[in-house]
C-alpha positions in Angstrom: 110.0 92.4 85.0 112.7 90.1 86.3 113.4 87.4 88.9 116.0 87.9 91.5 117.6 86.2 94.5 119.8 87.2 97.4 121.7 85.2 99.9 123.4 86.0 103.2 125.1 83.3 105.4 128.0 80.9 105.5 130.0 80.7 102.3 127.9 79.1 99.5 128.7 78.2 95.9 126.7 80.2 93.5 125.5 77.1 91.8 123.2 76.3 94.7 121.1 79.4 93.9 121.4 79.3 90.1 121.1 75.6 89.3 121.0 73.1 92.2 117.8 74.1 93.9 114.6 72.6 92.5 113.3 76.0 91.4 116.6 77.7 91.1 117.0 81.1 89.4 118.1 79.6 86.0 114.8 77.6 86.0 112.9 80.8 86.9 114.4 82.4 83.8 112.6 79.9 81.5 109.7 78.7 83.6 108.7 81.4 86.1 105.5 80.7 88.1 104.5 84.1 89.4 105.7 86.6 86.7 103.0 89.3 86.2 103.9 91.1 83.0 106.1 88.6 81.1 106.5 84.9 80.3 110.2 84.3 80.3 113.4 86.1 81.5 115.6 85.8 78.5 117.1 89.4 78.2 120.2 88.9 80.2 121.4 87.8 83.6 123.9 88.8 86.2 125.2 88.2 89.7 127.2 90.1 92.2 129.2 89.4 95.4 131.8 91.1 97.6 135.4 90.4 96.6 138.8 91.8 97.3 138.7 94.8 99.7 135.0 94.0 100.4 134.1 95.8 97.2 131.2 94.6 95.0 132.0 92.5 91.9 129.4 91.9 89.1 129.3 89.5 86.2 126.6 90.4 83.6 125.6 89.2 80.2 122.9 90.3 77.8 122.0 86.8 76.6 119.8 84.2 78.3 121.3 82.5 81.4 120.9 79.1 79.6 123.2 80.2 76.8 126.4 80.8 78.8 128.4 77.6 78.3 130.8 78.4 81.1 128.3 79.4 83.8 127.7 76.0 85.4 131.3 75.3 86.0 132.0 78.8 87.1 129.1 78.8 89.5 130.3 75.6 91.1 133.7 77.2 91.9 132.6 80.6 93.1 131.9 80.9 96.8 130.7 83.9 98.8 128.8 84.7 102.0 126.6 87.2 100.2 125.1 86.8 96.7 122.7 88.9 94.6 121.6 87.5 91.2 119.0 88.4 88.6 117.5 87.2 85.3 116.0 89.9 83.1 112.8 90.4 81.1 113.4 93.8 79.5 110.6 96.3 79.9 109.5 97.4 76.4 111.5 100.4 75.2 114.7 99.5 77.1 117.4 97.9 75.1 119.0 94.5 75.7 122.5 95.9 76.1 124.6 94.5 78.8 124.8 97.9 80.5 121.1 97.5 81.3 121.5 94.1 82.9 121.4 93.8 86.7 122.7 93.8 89.4 124.3 97.2 89.4 127.2 98.1 91.6 128.7 101.4 92.8 130.9 102.1 95.8 130.1 99.5 98.3 126.5 99.0 97.1 124.9 96.1 95.1 121.4 96.8 93.7 118.7 94.8 91.8 115.2 95.9 90.8 112.3 93.7 89.8 109.6 95.9 88.3 109.1 99.0 86.3 108.2 102.7 86.6 105.4 103.7 84.2 105.9 106.9 82.2 109.5 106.8 83.2 110.7 108.3 79.9 110.7 111.2 79.8 108.6 112.4 82.8 110.0 110.5 85.8 113.5 110.4 84.4 113.6 114.2 84.1 112.3 114.5 87.6 115.1 112.3 88.9 117.7 114.2 86.8 116.5 117.5 88.3 117.6 116.4 91.8 120.7 114.5 91.0 124.2 116.0 91.3 126.3 115.8 88.1 128.7 113.3 89.6 125.9 110.9 90.4 124.3 111.2 87.0 127.7 110.6 85.4 127.8 107.1 86.8 124.6 106.1 84.9 125.7 104.1 81.9 122.4 102.5 80.8 118.9 103.7 80.0 116.6 101.8 82.4 114.3 103.0 85.1 116.1 100.6 87.4 119.5 102.3 87.1 118.0 105.7 87.6 116.2 104.4 90.7 119.6 103.1 92.0 121.1 106.6 91.3 118.2 108.2 93.2 118.9 106.1 96.3 122.6 106.9 96.0 121.8 110.6 95.8 119.7 110.4 99.0 122.5 108.5 100.8 125.0 111.2 99.6 122.7 114.0 100.9 122.3 112.6 104.4 125.2 110.7 106.0 122.9 109.4 108.7 120.5 107.8 106.3 120.6 104.0 106.2 119.7 101.7 103.3 116.1 101.3 104.2 115.7 105.0 104.7 117.1 105.8 101.3 114.8 103.2 99.8 111.7 104.6 101.6 112.6 108.2 100.6 113.1 107.1 96.9 109.8 105.3 96.8 107.9 108.2 98.4 109.5 110.7 96.0 108.6 108.6 92.9 105.1 108.0 94.1 104.6 111.8 94.5 105.5 112.2 90.7 103.4 109.2 89.4 99.9 110.5 89.8 97.7 107.6 88.4 100.7 105.9 86.7 101.9 102.5 88.0 105.2 101.3 89.5 106.4 97.9 90.8 109.3 98.5 93.2 110.7 95.2 94.4 114.3 96.2 95.2 117.2 94.4 96.8 120.0 96.6 98.1 123.2 95.7 100.0 126.2 97.4 101.4 128.0 94.1 102.1 126.9 94.0 105.7 123.1 93.9 105.3 120.4 93.0 102.7 117.4 95.3 102.4 114.6 94.0 100.2 111.3 95.7 99.3 107.9 94.4 98.1 106.1 97.6 97.1 103.9 98.9 94.4 102.1 102.1 93.4 98.6 101.8 91.7 99.1 98.1 91.0 99.5 94.7 92.6 102.8 93.9 94.2 105.2 91.5 92.5 106.0 88.4 94.4 108.8 88.2 97.0 109.7 85.5 99.6 112.3 84.7 102.2 113.5 81.7 104.2 115.7 81.4 107.3 115.1 77.8 108.2 115.4 75.8 105.0 117.6 72.6 105.4 118.7 73.0 101.8 120.9 76.0 102.9 123.5 76.3 105.7 122.3 77.0 109.2 122.0 80.7 109.8 121.5 81.6 106.2 118.7 83.8 104.9 117.6 83.6 101.2 115.4 86.1 99.5 113.8 85.3 96.1 111.1 86.4 93.7 109.9 82.8 93.8 110.7 80.1 96.4 113.8 78.0 95.3 112.7 75.0 97.3 109.7 73.6 99.1 107.2 76.4 99.5 106.4 75.3 103.1 109.8 76.6 104.1 109.3 80.1 102.6 107.3 83.1 103.8 105.9 85.7 101.6 107.1 89.3 102.3 103.8 91.2 103.1 102.8 93.7 100.5 104.3 97.2 101.0 106.9 96.0 103.4 110.7 96.1 103.6 112.7 93.0 104.8 116.0 93.8 106.6 118.6 91.0 106.9 121.8 91.4 109.0 124.3 88.7 110.1 123.5 87.0 113.4 120.1 88.8 113.6 116.6 87.5 112.7 115.0 89.0 109.6 113.1 92.1 110.4 109.9 93.3 108.5 109.1 97.1 108.3 105.8 98.4 107.0 106.0 101.1 104.4 
């Protein structure tokens, strides 16, 4: 289980999401309020944005977010109009190596998963491998269910040029659910192509993990949308994403909710 946050709007320093807000992501790492299967998120952290050539850039470390002595100063001086950040609580059986820390990036995509897939190794992993092309599998460098889920979405996008992000997400969830039987999965995912944010609150055979969003919080610039596992500011400004829904965020458009 993890905590993650995404932002789309006018350029914003990363520090506003990681440190400045009353319940910022760094605080959620040590003092989460709605974590289901863990107590702290001390197994790494990372953040991503779109840099030169509108390509995703990620910064990831395998130690707790509070141990990076450079991060506060760095975060005050990094500005972007789209952010995706995560703090990690490693699922038992998955190592704490930096290759397993999110967000992941490939092509023009940024990805973060809060949750787990039960019985992933070996059963579900083998099923995913069976439908992946070798070139897609070759870009998996870690061992987690999250990275394989990201690869599965990329495979579906590769198979169908007309498929959008939410379509790839829905197809991936449906496919995994067909393999799970009575096993559980928590599938809160945030996916971006640099133009849109698509976030899910979804589970199979279990309660959904928490996910919220706000589009009218005075703590953030006008027109901004923030998505987070837990509200960063006054809860009255945040709305819970309904269970088994997808939230779609695009510039200059109101957030859209889609039932799964």
